[in-house]
N, C-alpha and C positions, 0 to 999 in steps of 0.2 A: 111511490117510489118503484115497488116490485113490478108494477102495472107499467111503468115507463121502460124498465130494463126489459120487460118480457118483449115488447115490439121494437127494442133497439135493433135486432137484426135488420130492420127495413132501410137501416141508412146505407147498408151495401148497395141496394137495388133501386134506390128511388131514380139515380141519373141515370139508369142503364136504356130505358124507354128511347132516348133521345138520341144516341148513336144507333139504334134499331131502325127506328123511324127515318132517320136521315138515310142510312144505307138503302132500305126499301124502298126509300122514295128515288134515291138516284137511279137504281136498278129497274125498276119499274115504270116510273115516270120521272124521267129526267129532266124534261123540258120545266115542266110545271113547277119541281121542287127547285131547280136553279132560280126560277123568274123570282120566288118568294123567299130566296136565301136568307135575306135579313132577318126574317122573322123567327130563325131558329136561334138567336141570341137569348131572347127574353126566356124560353121555357129552359134552357142550357142554366142560365143565371139563375133562374128561379129554384130549380130543382137543386141545385147545389147549394143555393143560401139556405132550404129547408134541411138540408142534412148539417151545415153549418149551426143553424139554431138547435138543433137536436145534438150535437156534439157539445155546443156549450153546456145546454141543458142537464146532459150527462155529467159533465166538469163539475157544475155548479153542486149539484147532487152528489159527489164523489168527495168534492171537499168538506160537507157537513157530514157523511157518515163514513167516509175511510174506508169503503168497503171495495170488493172486488166480483164481479157479477159473471158467472159463464153459462152458457146454455147451448146444449148440443144435443144432436139426434143421430140416430144409427145409420148410416148408407150402407154400409157393407158386412155382413155376418157370418162366417164361416167357420165353424168348430172354435178353435182357440182366437182366431184373428178377428176382430172387430174394427173398423174403420168408421169413426163419428167427424160428422161435419157441424159446425156450430159460432158462436162469436162470444168472443172475451170483452168486457168493458172493465178495463182498469186504470191505474193514472198513464200507464204508457200510450195506451189507445186512445184516450182521451186528448192528449196533447198533441199526438199527429193528426188526430182527426180534426182537429181545430186548425191547426197549422196548413193541411193539405186544403181544406175548405175553406179557409180565409183568403188564402196566395191562390188558390184555383178561381175562386169568384173574380178577384181582381185582376189576374191574368185574363180571363174571359170577356170582361169587359173591355180591357185594353186592348185585346185581339179584334175585336169586332172593327174597331178604326184602323187597325195596323196590318191587317190582312184583306180590307175590304177590296182592294185594287187586285187581290190574287184570284186567278180563274177558277180555284179549287178552293174556294171560302169555305165550302161546305164540309169537302173531306177533311179540312182542317179541324172544325169544330167536332166531327165526329170523332177523330182520332184523341183530341184533347178531352172528351166526356168521358169516353171510354177507358183513357189512360186515370183520369179522377177516379172512375168507380173502381178499377182494378187497384188502386192505391189504398182507398178507402177500406175494400175486401182484404187487402195486405194487413193491414193493420189491425184489423178486428178479427183474423181469423185465431182459433183455440188451439190448432195443432200447427205440426210441423209440415205435414201433406198439404194441408188447406195454404199453409204460407208457401210453398213452393208452386203451387199452381197459380196462385196471384204472383208470385215471383216472375214466374215467366211469363204470365199476362202481361206485367208492367215492361217485363223486357221487349215483348213485342210490340206494343204500343211505343217505346222509345226508338226502336228499330224503324217503326214508320215513320214517327216525327221526324228525327234526323235525317230520313231521306225522303223528307217531303217532297224537295225540289230534285227527286230521282233523275230528271232530265240532263241534271248537271254532275258532269263526271264525279267532281272531287264532293259532291254531296252523297252521292251514292256509294262510294268507297270508305267516305267517313260512317254512314249507317253499317255498310259491311264489317268495319273494323270493329266498331261498337258491339255489334251482334255477336264476332268470333271470339273477340276479347272477354266478354262477359259469360259466355260460353264455356269458357276454360273454368271460370268462377263456379257457375250453376252445377256443371259436372261434378266437382268438387262437394258442393253442397249437397247434392241427392247422395253422394257415396256418403257424405257426414251423417245425414238424416237414417240411411238405411243400417248403418255400422250403428247408430246409437239405438234405434229399435233393436238389433238383435242382441245389444246388450240388455236393454232394459225392458225391451216389450211392449214400449207403448210410444205414442206419436204426441199424446197429451200433455202440456207442460206440465201442470200441477204434480201429476202421477209422476212424469218424466225426470222433474227435478228430486223428488222424495225418494225415488228408486235410485237415482243414481247417486245421491248423496249416500245414501245407504251402504251400497256397492262398494263407495270408495271408504268410508269409515270402516267398514269389516275386512276391507280389502279381498274383497269376493271378485274382483276383475283384473284382467291384466292392465298395468296402469300404461304402457307403451300404446297399446291398442284405442285407450281411453285418451290418450294425446293425440293419437292420428285421427280418431274421428273429430275431435275437436277443433283441430287445425283444418281439417275439410271444412266444418262448419265455417268457421271464420274466413275459408276462401272465397265463399259466396259474397261476405262481405267485403270483401279485399276489392275483388271487381265491381261490385256496385257502387263502393263508395269512392273509386278511384284512388285507391293505396296503390304505394308500392308493391311490387312492380306492374301491376296490372292497372297504372293509372293512362297507359298512352292512349286510351280511346275518348278521355274528356275533352281535349282540347279541339279535337277532329269535330267532335259533335255538334261546334259552334256553326257547323256549316246549317245548321237549321234555321227555321225562321226565330227571331229574339224573342217571342213569348214562350217558347219551348223552353229555350236556355233560362229564362226567368222562375219557369214552373217546373222544370224536371232537373236540371242541373243547378238548381241553386236550392230548393226547399223541399221537393219531393223525392224524387226518383233516387238521387243520390244519399239521401238522408234513409234510405231503406237498408242500407248495408248500416247503419248507425243504430237502426230500430232493431234490426236482427241480433247485434251484439247484445244491445240492450234488453233484448227480450232473453235470451241464452245468457246474461250475467250470472245468474244464481247456478249455471252448469260451468261456466267458465272460472268461476272466482274460487273453486275447489282445486283447480289445476294450476298452479303456481306459473309452471313453465308456458302453459298460453297466456297469461296474466303479461308475462315478461314479453314475449313473442308480439304480442297485440301493442304494448308502448313501445317495444323498440321500433316495430314497421311503422307506426305512427309518427315517431319522432324524427324518421326519416322521410316520409312525405311530409311532414310541417316543414323541412328545410328546403327539400326539395321542389315542391312546389312553389316556394318564396322566391328562390333563385331563378327557377325558370320564369317567371312572372315578371322580372325587371327589366328586359331588353324586349319584350314584344312589342311588335308594332300595331298588332290586331288589337282593338278593343275589348272584343268579345272573347279572344283567347287569352288576354291578359285576366278578365277575370274569371276565366276557366280555370288557369292556375290558382289564381285567389282562393277558389272554392276547393281546389282539392288541398291545398292547405291548412284553410280552416276546417276542413272534414279530418284531418290529422289529428288537430286539435281537440276535435271531439272523440275521436278514437283514442287519443291520449288519454283522457280524462276516464275512459272506461277501461283502459289498461292499466290504469292507476287504481281503478276501483271507486273513481267519483263519479258515480251514478247521476247524482244532482247536477254535479258542473257541468258533465257533458250533455244532459238534454236542456238545461238551460242556455247553454251556447248553440244549441240545435236550434231553439226557439230564436233568438236575439238574431241569429247570423240569418237565418231564413228572413227575414222580414227585411233585414238591410241588405241582403244581397239580390234578393227580388227587386228593390227599389234600385238597387245598382243596375240591372241587368234591363229592367223597364226603362230607366234613363238611358241606357246605351242604345236601348232600341228608339227613343226619341230623337236622340243624336244622329244615327245612324238614317233614320226616318226623315230628317231635314238635310242631311247631307246629299241623301239619293236626289233631291228636288234641284240640284245645281250640278251634278257629275252621274245622275241616271246611276240605273242600278250596277254596280259595279262594286263588288267589296273589297277589292285592292285599293279604292278610292274613298268608299263611303265608311268603312272600317277601319281605315288607315289613320291612327293619331297623330304620324308624322305632318301628315295634310290637312289636319285641323289647326285648331288654335283660333283664340278672338272672338269664340262663340256666346262669350257672356253676353253681349249687349243684343243677340240676336234671339237666343233660348234662355232669358232669365230664369223662368220657372223651371226648366229642366236643369238648368245650372245649380239652384237652390237645393233642389231635390237630391241631385247626383252628390253636391258638396257634404250634407249631411249624413248622405250614406256612408260616404268616404270618412267622414270624422268618424261615424259608428264603428268601421272596420278596422280603424286605425287604434281603436279603444280609447278615444278622448272621452271622458267624462263630459256630462251625465248622460251620454247616448247608450243605446241598448248593449252595443257590444261590449265595452267598458268591464261592465259587470260581471258576464260570464268570463270573458277572458281572463281577467283579473284573478277569477277564484281558481281558473285552472291553473295560471301560471304561481299562486300560491302553494297549490297542494302540490305541482310539481319538485318545488325544494324540498318538500316531505318525501318526497318519492326517492327522488335521485338528482343531486345537483349538477350533473354533467347534462340531463335531461331539461333541467332547469333554465341553465345557460342556455341552451339551443333554441329552447322555446322562446327565453326571454329577448335573444340576439334575433330570431324570426318575427318575432313582434314588431323591432325595429324596422327590419326589411319589409313589413306589411305596409308599415307607415310610409315608408320610402316609395314603394311602386304604385302604392294607391294614389298618392299626393302627383306622382310623377304621370300617373292616367289623367288626372283632374287637370294638371297645369298645361301637359300637352294638348288637351282637348278645349279648356276654356280661356286660358291666359293667352297673352301676345296677341298677334294677328294670324287672321285667317290665311292658311300657308296652301293651300291646293291652287297648284297652277296648271290648268289642263285643257284641253280640246273635249270635243265630246266624247264619250266613252267608246263609241265604234269609229272613231276617226273621222266623221261625216261633219262637215262645219255647219249645214243646215239641220240636221236631224233632231227630231226631239228629245229632250233630254228627260222623261219622265215615260216610264215602261209600265204598262200594266203589269207583266208578270215578267219573272226572270227569264222565263223562257218563251213567253208569249210574242205575240205580233204588238210593234208599239203603234200607239194609238198617234196617229200623225194629225190627227184632228186638236188635240190637246190644246193648243196654242194656235190661236188666229193669225199670229206673226209669228214667222220663226225667228231667233234671235242667233246671231252670228256671237258665239262664245270663242273667245281667242286667250286668254289668260284671266287669272285673278289674282291684282297686284294687292302690297300694302298700300293703305291709303290715308290721309289725313283727315281728320274730321272736317274741317273748313270746306275739303274740296269734294264732300259728298252731298249729292242731292238726290232724295230717295222718293219713290211714290209707289202705289198700291194697284195692282191689276187682278182682277178675279176671271179667271179661266174656268168655265163649266165642261167638264170631263162626262161622255155621255155614258150609259150603262149605269150598273150598279156602282160605281165610283164615286168617293166623295167629293165634294167641291174643296178647291185648295185656294188660297190665297197668297201669290206669288209677288214677292217684294224685288225691288230692283235698285241699283247705285249706277250712279254715272261718275265719271271721274276723266280729267284730263291727267294724261301722261305722255310727258315729250312731246306734248302738241296733238295728240291723237287722241278723240273723244270716243270712249268705247261702254259698253253697257252690259252690267253683270248682275245675276242674281246673288242673292245671299239667302243663307238658310232661314223659314219660316220656323215659328216654335208650334209644336204640335198642337192638334185640336184637344177641346176640353174633355173628348171621351178615353183620351189617352191619358190627361195629364190628373183626370181624377183618381185611378188607382194608384198612382204616383204620389198623390197627395195623404190618401189613405194608409199608404206605406209608411209616410214620412213621419203621420202619428204613431204609429207603431214603432218605429225606429227611436222616437224621443221617448216613449213611454212604456213601452214593454220590459225594458230593464228592471221595473219597478216591483214586478211579482217575484223577484229572487233577489232582492238586496240583503246582504248580509248581516244586516245588524241585528241588536238587540231584539228578540223576536215579540218581547211585550212591552205596550205601551204602559201609561198609566192606569187604565182600566183593566190590564191582563188579556188585552186580546191578541191574539196572535197574528201578525203582519205579515209574514212570509206565507204568501199564497203557494208558490211552487213546492216548498218543504211539505205544507199541510195537504196537497196534492198526491205527493209522491211517499205519503208516510207509509201506505199499506206495503209498497213495494220495498222501500226502505227497511220496514220491520224484516221481510224477506230475504234481505240481504245481510241483515245483523247490523246494521248502519243507525246510528243515533243522530236525530236532527239537530239535537244542540249542539253538535260539533260543528255547525256549518256557522253556527251565529259567533260574530266577535262585537268588541266594544268599537264606537267611531274611531277613535283615535289609534288602535291599534289598525284597522281597515286602511285608515288615511295613511299610516306608515308604509304599509306592505303596497298601497296603491300608488304613492310616489316613485318609486323604481319602474314600474311598468309603463307610468304615464311620461316620465321622463325620459323613458328610451323611444315612445312614439314619438315625442316632439323632438328629439334629436334625428329619427328619422325624416320627420317632415322637414326640419331645416336643412339637413344635406339635399333632400329632393327640390328644396326652394332654391339652394346655391345653385345647383347644376341645372335647372330648369329655367328659373325665374329668379335673378339676383332683386333682393325687396329693397336692398338701397344703393343707391351709388357708392357709397363710402366703404361699401363691402369690398369694392374692387381692388382696395388697396390691401387686403388682407393675404396674409401669407399663402393661406391655402388656393385662393385664387389665382395667385401668383404661381403656384405650383402648377395649377391645370393650365396657364397661359404662357409662362416663360418657357422656353428653350434650355436644355440643360441635361445633365444626368438624372436627376430626380425626376424631369419631364418625361425623358425614355423610360425609367422604370414605371413611372405611374401608368402611362400610356400600356405597357405591356400587360400590367395588371388589368387595367380597363378592357383590352382586348381580349384577355383570357376570361374576364368575367362575363365579357359581352357574348362570346362566341360560345360559351357554355350554356348561358341562357338561352339564346337566338336558336341554337342547333338543339334545343331540348334536352340539354345533359348528355347528348351522344347515345342515349338510350335506345332511341326509335331505331337508329343507324346500328347498334349493335344488336339488335331485334332482327334488323333488316339482313345483317350479314350472316349472323350464327342461328337463330330460329328459322326464319323465312327461308335464307340460303342453303342451310343445313336441312331442312326438311325437303328443299327442291332437289339437292343432290341425294338427298335418300331414296326420295320417290323415281330419279332418272336412275339410278342403282338397281332397285327393284323391278323398273321398267327393264333396263337391260338384261338382269337376271329370268326376267319373265319371259321376254322375248327368247334370249339365247338357250338358257336353261330349260324350263318348263316348254316352251314351243318347241325347242330344240331338240327335246327329248321324244316329244310327241311327233313331231315331224319326221325325226329320223327312225322312229320305227315304222313309219307310215313306208320312209323311202326305202327302208331295207327292207320291207316285206313286198314293194313293188320290184326290188331289184331280184328277191328270191324267187318272184314269181315267176318272172322273166326268164330265168334261169334254169328252172324247171320246166319251165314249156318248150324248151329246146331238147332238154333230156328226153322228155316222153314221145318219142318220134313213134313208137310201135314198133320197133326193129328187135327181135330177139337175140341176135347177136350182140346189139349194145347194151341190152338189158344183163347177159352174160358176163359184158367185160366191165359193167359197173360191180356185178356181184362179186366177181373176182378181186376188184380193186378195194371194194369196201371190206373184205374178208383178209386182204394182205393187210391192210392198216389194221386190223384188229388183232392178227396175229403179231404185227409190229409194236404196237402198244403192250401187248402181252407178255411177249418175249424180254422187253425192255423193263419192263415192273417185274418179271422175274430174276431178273439180272439184278435189280437194285434192291430186290429183300436179300438176295444172296449175298449181296455185299457187305449188309449189315449184321446178317445172322448164321452165316455159316463160316466154320474155322478155317 
């Protein structure tokens, strides 16, 4: 085992050769590299799978030995200053390494087909592999400086991937917004690291925690300065994990390709903030003010993310706000000191949300075949509906992911979210009420997404996205040249209307796309509408290379919750069944937490779970009433009458709905506030500085120059070479001097003479 740990540093660099070789190939041999671009999928997936297997092996060994291994080597030594680099293998590292590599491998497989049509296919894979390498390096770092280096590399990769389609202004603006917002938190993180080093004299976690706790216990450090340093460290996590008020970058980050959203904004990069707080929790836990602040910010994020998701039209943006809310749950658990619950929800949410994002990518991919590349149409849930019969596999996977996120047993997120809700009642009843209410909102907006997307009828009415009746509706690249040869016969698309099943006649045709683009099978339907025969395409199911990763994530969503089921830990043979607590045992001991506190009897657990499940089902029920009445008899209910009949109650209800809708659709007016007071304030301050610089600084400089010019011109005329002129000036100066002397004498005499 020691031999395995000794070479565990390799996992941080195994995948690094792939982006290096791709980058060198694109630089020196662009034609040959692009010609064989699909071959790079195999080494990418293979090397990342090796890291995954190695991480699983390390986790198994940790479960059996409950040990923490750290290996460091000196990088810089100067007098009393020593900077060391190394790798740390502990439960937190093992969990995050497995999470990153499993989701990363599946997303790479998914991306091979999803991005096959894109002209920058190789650049995409180079960015993705380098991101995975940076993320693995982040979670295996042994000190704060090393974490900060990989923290910035992860941010750089996020910037490149969000702005992958950089020729689109909206994508370019989104990556800049993410970069600037994260720089705010990263600057605070850097200040916090430096302040903590000034207090403790160490960057290494083990030494840092021990020295810091001794200083606090002996009251040998300024407590206000310690609180400031801890808050600055937490500010990095606020930005990276999209917590209020630095959450504004996450919804706009959905402008990147969908696999990026599944990898970065569901399971890995946004989890870096959770990882940082979890890593530094032994430091935060001795500062109650910071723990309370973490809990307060996180509960605001939980509620804000849920309320902003309930009226969004873009399917990816709705899932982004959902991610923001669920990250708030994890941060809330950390703020309450529930380390196990936070990591448990991090695991279950990562697989469920990755499944939902890949499912949304499959939906968008299918919608693009009928409306072309147009995010306003292919990602707009209002224009979807009725996709169940066309994409049944995607629908099933998305449905299971939706149930998991809603907290429906026995799916993954139920176990972890229920544990957080139970712990919140012990921490603060007010926080618990907000958390439970948000759980109902989560069920509501998730089923809203599902019902708008898959149920009912296909709602999209369109001409071609570029307004031309005879152009191809499939684009090779969002900004590239459309392949007019994709279809042998161009189809006149007029509209897409609701049709009865007895009016449909379907057939299949296969069109070959030249180049490195996949083959697609396009289905069409015909119908008679008011005596006019029209031909329409409908969305096809995704290929198997996209469905296989979704199938694996479905398995994780169904069964990953079993690793932390909080029942009695011992069976009849006395074997500990709680794998998660067994793995986290060394870190829980460091926090002085007892594993036995996590276990409850099954009837007690069932009693606690009844409330959360009932809330989730109530949210699902409300969503079904508003977006798809289940039974026709429900139309006679007073609740539905309130929604349909006119009267004073209807007016009040409409006002309430409008307020909620405006709040959600306008993102809580937070970005407008930032635009007016922050962006506008900074612009006004810059204009004021520009005015002062131009009129003040430059005015003084220019004034001195102009004054010197005038004086020189005047002296030029005075120095004419005539003695009589010089004598006249001399007498003039003497008279002025005598006048001044006389006035001074009179002034002094006035105050001193009797």
